[in-house]
N, C-alpha and C positions, 0 to 999 in steps of 0.2 A: 620559620619551622610552619608547615600547614598546623594550621586547628585541630582537624583530625588524628597528626599524631600526638597531639600533651597528652600527659600523664593525669588523668583526672583521678578523686580521691573519692572512695566509696561513701555514701552518707553513712554516719554513726548512728548504731542504734545499740541504745544502752540496756545490759542484760539486768531482769531484777534476779536472778540468781546470785545466791552467796559466793564470792570468789571460793570459798572453801568444799563448795559442793556443785560442782558444775553438772549443768542440765543437758541431758543428750537427749536426742531422737534418732529411733533406728526406721528406716520405710523399706520395707520390701514385700512380697505378694502372698509370699507363704513361708512357715514360722510355726516353727516346733523343734521339739529334743529328736526327734528320731526321723528327721526328714534326711536325704544323703548327698542330696547335691552338692556342689561345690559350694557355689551365694549361701543356699539356706545354711548350711554349715556353719561358713565365713558371720553370717548375721547372728548366730547364736553365741559363736562365740565372742563376736565383740558384745554382744549384748550384757553374759553373762563374765565377762571379763572387766568389762567398763565399771558394770554392778558391785565386784568384789573389789575393783580399787576406792567405793564409795563414790561414785559418780550417779547421778540420779535419773535411769535410764530408762524413757517407754519407748514399749515397740509399736509401731503402726502396720498394719496388718490386717489381710480379708479374712474372711471367712472358708476362703478357697483350702481344699487339703495339700495338693502338690503340683508340682509343676506338669507331672505328668496324669493328673487325674481333670475331670473336665471345670477349666475354669469358671464358668455361670454358675458351678452346683457350691453351695454354702454345703460346707463339712463342720465345721462347728458353730457355736453360740455367738450371738455378735454379742459385746460389750465388754469389757474392763474386769481383768483378773490381775492377780500377783503371782508369780513364779518365780521362785528362790530369789525375790527382790528384786526384780524387774516388773514394770508395770508391760503389760500388755492389752492393747485396744486393736479389737478385731471388728469391722466394718464391714458389712455386703458389697460382693461385688456388683459390678455393674453391667446392665444387659449387655451383648454381645452375639454379633451375627459370627458363627462359627465358620460357614461358609464365606462370607465374604473375608474372612480374615484370612482361611484358606486358598482365596484365590490371591490374595495381596501375598501372600507368603509364596506360592507358584510364582507369583510372576518374576519377586526378587529373587527366587536362587535362580532361575532358568540364565541367570549371567555371572560371570566371575565375581568377587571383588576390585577384581584389576582392571576388568571393564568398566563397572561403576564409579570408578577413580577416576576414569576420562572421560565416561559419558554420563555426565551426571542428568543431563536432561532425559535419559531412558527413563530413569524413575518419575514415573507422573501423578501427578500432587492427586489423584485419586490411588493409589495405590499406596502412596507412603501414608497418606490420612487413613485410610481404610487397617493398614496394619497397625498403627497408633491406636486409633479408637474403639477397633475391634480385639485386640490383644486383652489384656488383665486391666480393668480400672476400676474406680470405685471415688466416685463424687463426691461420695459423704467422708471419706478416708481423708481425702485431698480439703476437704469446707475446713475438719476438723485441724488439719495442721496447719491451715493457717492461723487459725483462733486461737492455736495456744502456739504458733507460733516465738512470736517474744519471750516466753520463756526459756524459751532451749538457747545455751552456745551454741551448740552446732545440731545437724540436723544429718545422718549421716546412712545414705540411700544406695541401695543395690537391689541385682545390677539392671546393666542396660540390657534391652531397649526396650522394655515394658512401658505401654502408657502409663499407668500407674507412677511408672519412679521416672519419667521426663516429666509427668506433671508435677509431681512431687520435687524435682531440683526446681522447677520453674516457682514453686509456691515460695520455696526457703530463701530461692538466691543464692545470694554470698554467704550465707550462712550454712549452703550445703553441701556437704564432703562427698561426690561421685564416689562411690569405688565401682567401676564399670565391669570387671572383669572381661575385659575386651575380648573380642574375638574378629580373625581375620576374615570378616565375613560381609557378606555384603549389607547387612543390619547396618553395619558401620557407616554407609555412605547416607544413613536418613538422613533430611535437615533437621530433623527435630531431635535428635540424636546429637548433630554438630552445636545447635543449642545448648544444650544440655551441657555439652564440654565448654562452650563460652561462659555459662552461665552460673555454672558454680563454684562456690568461691575456691574449692579445694579438690585434686582430684588423690585419692589413693589408692597404687596402683599394688597387685598380686609379687611382682617380679619387675623384673628390669627390663626383661624382653619383651612382659605388653608396655611395662611405657614406650619402651622404644616403639611398637607398633600406633601408639598414638601420636607420639611422633610423628611418622610416616605420615599416617592418614589427615591431622590436625594442625603439623607445623610443632617445630621443639621448642615455639613460646610457651608452651604450656609446661615447660617446665616449671615457670615461673609460681604456678601454685601446684605443683607436682611435688609426690613424696612417695617411694616404693614402701608401702606397712608390710605389706607381705601377709603369711598365714601362717600358722602351726597345725600340727595335729597332734593330741592329746595323747598320753601314752596311755595305752593300755593296760586296764588292772591287769593286776597280777589274778592270771587263774593256772590252774592245773591244766595244760597241753592236752589235748586232744587224741586218745590212743585211736589204733584202728583206721579203719578209710574214712575220707569225705565222700559222698554221694560215688561210692564202691572204687574209689579211689586211693590206691594207698599210697601217700608223697616220698615217703621217704623209699621206698621200693623205687624209684623213675629216678634219672635228670629230665628236667622240664623247663622251658621260658615259659611265664605266665602272664597272662592277661590278665586285669581284672576291671571292670568296669560293665557300660553300657556294652549289648552284645549287638550292636546294627552297624549297617554301613554307616551311619552318620559321624561313627568313630574310628570310621578305617577299618574295621573287623576283615569286611570282608575284603580287603588289600593285604591285611597280616596274615589269614589265611592262605589267600593266594598264593602269599610267597613264602611259606613257610613248603605247602608242597613241591612246591618247584626244589626249594632247598630238597627237601625228601626223595624226590623222583630221580635228581642229582647224586646223593648222598645213601642208596641204598640199602648199606650196613649200619647208617648211623642209627644210635638209640633215644635222639634228643627229641623230648615230643615238646607240644604245643599246649597246653592247659589254658582253657579259658573260663573265666566263672562272674556275675553280675546279670541284672536282670535282662532281658530279651523274648523276643514275639518267635525265636528260631533258635533251632540246634543248627550248632558249626562241626557237628562231629566228625569225624571221617578218618575211620582207626587204618584206612589203609594208610594214611598220610602223617600218623602219630597225632593227629588233633584230635583234643579229649575237652568234651565242653560240659561241665559240671554245673552249669546252671548258677542257681541265686545259692550262694552258703552266708553263715553268719559270721560275727566281728570275726569270733575265735577260730574259727575252721579259718579264714579269710588269712588271719596273720600266721599261721602254722602256715599257711601254701606258700604266704611268702619268706618266710623263714629258712623252706626246704626250694624253694625256685633256685634254677640256677642264677635267672637273670629275667627280670619285669620288662614288657615291652608294651610303650603306651602309645603305637601307631596316631594317634589323635593330631589334627592342625588346629582343632578350635579350642586350644585351653590357653585361658588367662595365667591357671596356677594348676596344677595334677598333685590335689593329695594323696593318689596311691603311690606316685616317684618318692614322697616325700616318709613314707607307712614303710615303702622297700628299704629306702636308706637307712632311717631309722632302727633295721633290721641286720642293715649292711648286706643288703643286695643289691647290685650295681640295677642297671635301667638300661634299656635303649630305647632312644625317642624318634618322632619325628622332627628331620635337621627342617622343615618344609613348617613348624611351631617353634613362635620365637620365645614363646616365654620360656616351652620345657630343654628346648636346644640350646640357649642363651645358660640356663643355670647349670647342665650336664658338660657344657666345655669349660663355666667358669670353675664347677666341683672338681671337674675329672671322675665322677660318679659314674661315667657309665657310656656311651656311643651315640652314632645320630646314624641316621638313614630314612630317606625321602622315598626314593621310586621303589618299585616292585625288586629290580634286578637288585638295588643296593640295599633293600633288606635281607633278599637271599644270601647276598652273602655274609651279611654281618649273622645270619643264622648258622652259613659253615666255619666262620672266625669262633662264634660261639661254640661251634661245637667241640673246636680241637684246640681252645682254651684251655690253658694251665688252671687248676686248684688256684694258685697261687696269685695269678693276674688277674682273676676274676673276684680273688678275696680282697685284692689292693682295691681294685675300683669301688666296690660295696664299704672300704674301708673309708673309701675318702670322700663316698657321699654321705657316709654319718655322719663325719665329722664337718661336711658343711652342714647341717642339720643343727648340728649343736652349737654352730658358733651363729649360725643365720635367721633360724627360726625356731626359736625359739619364745614360749608364750611370751615372758616379760619382757623382750627387742622388741616384738609386733605391737604388745600394749605401750610400749613407750613410744615408736612409731604413729603409730595414732592418736596416742594422747597429744604428739607435736600438733599432728593436722589439725587435732580439736582447739589448739593453743591458738591455731594461726588463724583460721575460720573466726575465733574469740576474739582475735583482737582486728578484726577487720582490715583484711590487706589491702592493701591501693589497687584498687582495678588500674587497667590499660587499655590501649585501644584491642590488644592483641585477645582480649573479652566480648569485643563486639561479633554479631553471630551474623553471619556474610547477607547478606541480601540474596533468596535462594532462586528467585525468578532468573538474577542473570548470571548466578552459578551453571544452573540448567543450559542459560545461552551459553554461557563460553565452555563451558564443559560438551562440546559437542562431537569430538574425536580431532577437531582442528587444535593444532598447537596454537600456545598463547604466547606472545613474546612482552614482556612487560619492561616499560621504562615508565620511571616515577621520579617525580622531581620537576623543579624549575623549568619551564620550559622558554629559556630563554637562548641568545647566543652561543654563550659556551657550554652549553648542553650537546650540541652539535647532532642535533635529529635528522636533520639531513642527512648526514654523514652514514646516520642507527638506518635511514629510509632506505638508502641504495645499498646498505647491506642485508637489508631483508631481501631483498628484492632479490639480490645474485644467491640468497639463502633458498627463495623460491624455484630458482636453476636448478636447485638438487634435485627436485623433486619431493618437499618438504610441502604438506598440508600445512599453511602456516597464518597468521594473522598478527598482526603490530597493535599496540596498545599504549596509548600515553597517558599518564596521570598527572596533570598538574599544569599550572594557568603560561597561558603565553605574557611576557611583557608587553602591554599595549604600546609601548615607546619606540619597541625593535620590529621592523617588517617582517620577523622571520616570520608569524603567522600564515601574512598572505602567500610567502613564497613557497612555507610548506604545502599548505594543502593546494596549491597550481602545483606544484612537483609532484601530489599525489593522482590528483587528479593527469596528467600527464604520464603518468609510467601506468594508468590503468586500474591501480590499488586501492581506490574508494571499496569495493567492499570489502577489504582484507585492514583495512585501516580505522581503529576505534581511538576518538581525544576525548578524556574527559576533564574539563576544563573544572567543573566543580562537582563537588560529588559528596555525600552523607558519607559521615562511617561505614555504614553497613555496606552503599558500592564500593568504600575503598579496599574493604576486607575481602567482598567478594572477588577485586581484580586480583589481590594480593594471592586467593585462595585456588583463584582458576589459573595463576600463568605458569608456563613450565618450565621457563626462562627470562632471569633480569637482565637485559642487555642496555650496557652503557655505553658510549663513545664521549661521552662530555669531558673536558678539560677540565671543570671542577666542579666538584660534588659529583655524582650526590652523598648523601651520610645517612641521614637516619630512614631513608628509603632504603637502603642499603642494608642497615640493622633488622626493618621489616622484612623484608626479603630472606633472611634468617630464617625472623620470628616465623615465616609461614612453612619455611623447608624450599626455596624456591633454589633452584640455583644460579649462583652470580658470574658474570663473563663480562669485565669491565677495562675500560684504561683507564691506566695505572696513573693517577693523580696525587694530587698530596693526602687527598682528604680520604682517595677509596683505599690508598696502599695502609694509611692510617686505620681504617674499619676491617678490611679483610686481615691485615696480615699476611698468614699464610696459608690462607682458608680461600675459598668460591678458586676465582681464574682470573688474573691482570694480563692481559697485553700491555705491551708498552708502546707498540708499532700500529698504526691504523692506515700505512699508506696500500697495503696490499688488500683489500676488501675482499676480494675473492676467497683468498687465507681464511680470513677471518670467520666469513658467511661459511666456511667450510668447519671452522671448529666449533661454530651454533651447531651445523647440523648434527654432527657427534654427537653435544653434549642433549639433543632433543632426539637424537634417534638410539643413542645406546644408554639403558638402563643403569648398566653398571659404572658408565662416565660420569650420567648426573647424581646417583644416588653418592659415589664417592666425593664431589664435591659438595653436596648436602649435611655429608658424614661431616665434614671438615667443618662446615660453615654452623651443625649446631654447637662442635665443640668451642670455636671461638663465640659463640650467641652465650653458649654456658658461663664462658672464661668472663664475658659483660657480666654478667648477672654475679656473680662471685665477687670481683673487683668493685660490681659497685658503679662500671662505666657507663651504663644505659643512658647517660647524659649525653657522650655522642653521638647518641639517636637527635640531639637536636642543637 
């Protein structure tokens, strides 16, 4: 077994807190009872929920007002005070260059997340550093956290990807519970973000879909320290239902689909409005309307096509509009948890969400509480279906959503799961090789748009790397731009090394073959994180290396020998005959170029990896 593959135990740090009174820190940039952002509401609920369960809770936050305010301006007084059983410590925000941040942000947003997944080199060091350094930070807060860290059983940090939060994870290390509120966006591919995911002692997700997204970006091995905690929505206070109109709109006299949230392009509101207008142009006799509520800088009102923009409303009127809505529309792609979806289900209103948002679409499919659409054409078609839907079918979907909320997202269930995560970091989870942060420079070098094929394991005669090189050469003939990367040591008693490098030179492949005979854990992690395919022709083994491929989300294509069969079982892709090298190269090309095929293999490997974890059989890795 390679030295880098060994499992090492984290150093034990004793807590000075009595077992009966767990001490928990919560680090978040903005904090207050009146903040409406999802992460801000989550931080508030966690703090007060844990305090009510007799945890000693301290919130570390800044003097900044909100996400939407100027981050460099202090709106609160620096210092410590108590709020309903919670200690709140506010620290000054650090100096920042807003223009430098905006330039870095604009650069990052110039490409899609899918682009950065394949072209990590496109995120320059200066851009990545400027985004983190000039977001919201507080040196005083981090210094205080480091000084007090020993008295906390857990340090809950949320959300990613702000500099303050990334620094807090680094300071708390294995004591940190990162609640990322992860989105499928370009920021997820920043090296500092990956470092935080690797460093944190535990990862707490809002939904199964958010966790699946994290698996896809960082590899299924994060399952070893992941838990879906969820969120809850506090029951609305008993109030008299408002009568009359809401900003001039008589809700009960109309049949409408409601959008509730920030009214701007980043939430896909433009697409939603355009899709609805297309539907109304085709269905001129329809009385269905689209009603928008929430903060925003412009009005989307379009009376000709039935679009009503009410602007901001209070919580009482928001609930009334949700109760009377025919359905709720949530078109945003960037959600880790949609509070308004749960609010809609709480009053038995069904929802329509974006099929491209894993967090919301997965929970809708799981609950049966609504529908999904992605493109403008699909949203227009969905509005058509909603317009013609019977009240019984609509009510049935809403009832399924309400049942899901009552079973899965109650306050007590969420707090139980959060306490489970606290116990996990309190017990000092064993660190694994998957916690190693990949070497950023090598990741950028390897993720240059060229496909990377990896073989890892002892480089001996039975590894059959000469056959692998032949298959790789044939793969190139299919027009696939790729490199072959070998990770392992040659046996000095064999002539394989000399023969292999002569074959590489004779084939003219010197610029496409990389060999790492000795490598640090960070280099090894970078090789796996950058690989697009693990291809093995070996007659014997490998074993632990296949598990590593599972953990990093690399599809496996391997010759079926005794060890590979035992590891893969029905996952990955095994072949029994190596005689037709061109056919094997063709299959490899398909895996590399067909995302659906690769995702199917990785999904099966993820289930196998999780099975090995549940069965306690990760010893198969070494």
